[in-house]
C-alpha positions, 0 to 999 in steps of 0.5 A: 564720827566725821567724814574721812577725807584721806585720799588714800582711804578713797584709792583703796575703796576704788581698788575693790569696787567701792564708793569711798563712803562704803569704805568708812568702817561701820557706815550704817546702811551701806553695802560693798559696791559689787558687780550687777548680775550676771557678769560675762562668765555667768551669762556664758553658764546661763546660755551652756544651762539653756542648751544643756537643758534644751538637749536633756528635755529633748532626749527625753521627748524622743525616749517618751515618743511612741511614734519614733519621732513624729511627736518629738520632732513636731514644731509643737513639741520643740516649742514647748522644749524651748519654753521649759529650758529658757523659762527655767533658765530665767525663772532661776537666774532672776531670782538669783539677781535679786532684782525681782521680775519687773526691773530687767524686763522693762515693757514701756510702751513704744509708738506706732512710728517706731515699731513701724520703722523697726520693722523696715529696718529688720526686713532689710536687714533679713534681706541682706543677712540672707544673702551673706548666708547664701556666701557662707553656705557656697564657701562651707556647705552645711551638714545633712544633719543641719539641713534636716534640722532647719527644715523640720523647724521651717516646716510652715506648709505642713505645720502652720499653726505650730511652726508659727507658735515656735518661730513667732512666739516662743522663740522671741520671748524666750530669747529676748527675755533672756539675752536683751532683758536679763544679760544685757541689763546687767552688762551694762551695769558692769561694762561699757555700753559698746562691750555690753552690746558686743558681748550680748550679741556674741552670747546670742551668736553662741546660743545658735551652735552653728557657724552658718547662723553665727554672723546673722544672730550676731547682727541681730543681736547688735541691732537688738540691743541697740533698740533696747537701749534707745527705747528702755523697753523689751517691746520694740526688741519682742517685735523685731525678733517676731518680724525676723522670724515671721519673714522666714515663716512667711517664706515657707508658706508663700508659693512665691519663688525669689532665687536666693531668699525662699529656698531652703538650705538643702537647695543648691546655693543660689544668690539673690537678685540685684534688686532684692539687695538694693531693696535690703540696703534702702530698708537698713539705710532708710529704717536706721536713719529715720529711727535715729531721727524718731529717737532724737525727738522723743524723750531718751531712757535716763543713762543710769537705767541699767547701768550702776553709778560710776560705771563709765558708758 
């Protein structure tokens, strides 16, 4: 059978999201073009599923805790809760995607230079977002329950190893695999690059479930998505996330006090000194510009690494 050149056939195929060749009846070995997994609606469902599982597993831990909270609120327990909740959703969603466990989670090596500049960019971002957080708390004071939850999470002085496990190991691995691996990959296949970055960052902010972290989580989601797209690897995302959380972890361990930066959420709001914010601006601008230069000097990931053919950039 000869190939059809009928323009109307191509238009009809485009309307249902298939290539013109796929529209030919009986074409052997062809499959209809479908959206990549996950779409925005499905990704939102994955986020809700994680939150529901976190709540259910945490409540189970509380009910089984013979110490009325000592074990169930321990950072190690919280780390295990996160591993189980995220792990179940990631495994089920990856199987549902039909692409296997290697394609959505690329771990290509990146240079030490890129990692070092990533650390500079992230440290500057953490400094500036810390003062934005101070401004937010000065206008909208957080409730006591949220303050107590954060103090439990960041209790590095009393539980140094468990807090490190939760903040620097579990959180980066679980969140990056889900958001920058599975979700961002699917969004880049379905939407424009800008929309994929912003939508994945929005879901990342929603995952944190409180307005006092929304801005910080959204900005972090944008930066981490940019790193994945520029390198084609989850490694700098994992490293950047660990650096960001590790900064908060070290702030809980150190005896050095910097107003507005090392204090706890429950303390009176103070703004950071000018010199610290100046360092933050210098790190962000310098880190970003030097990273862009580093990315231009190395081979870029192929444009179709995540995107399906026919979806505009």
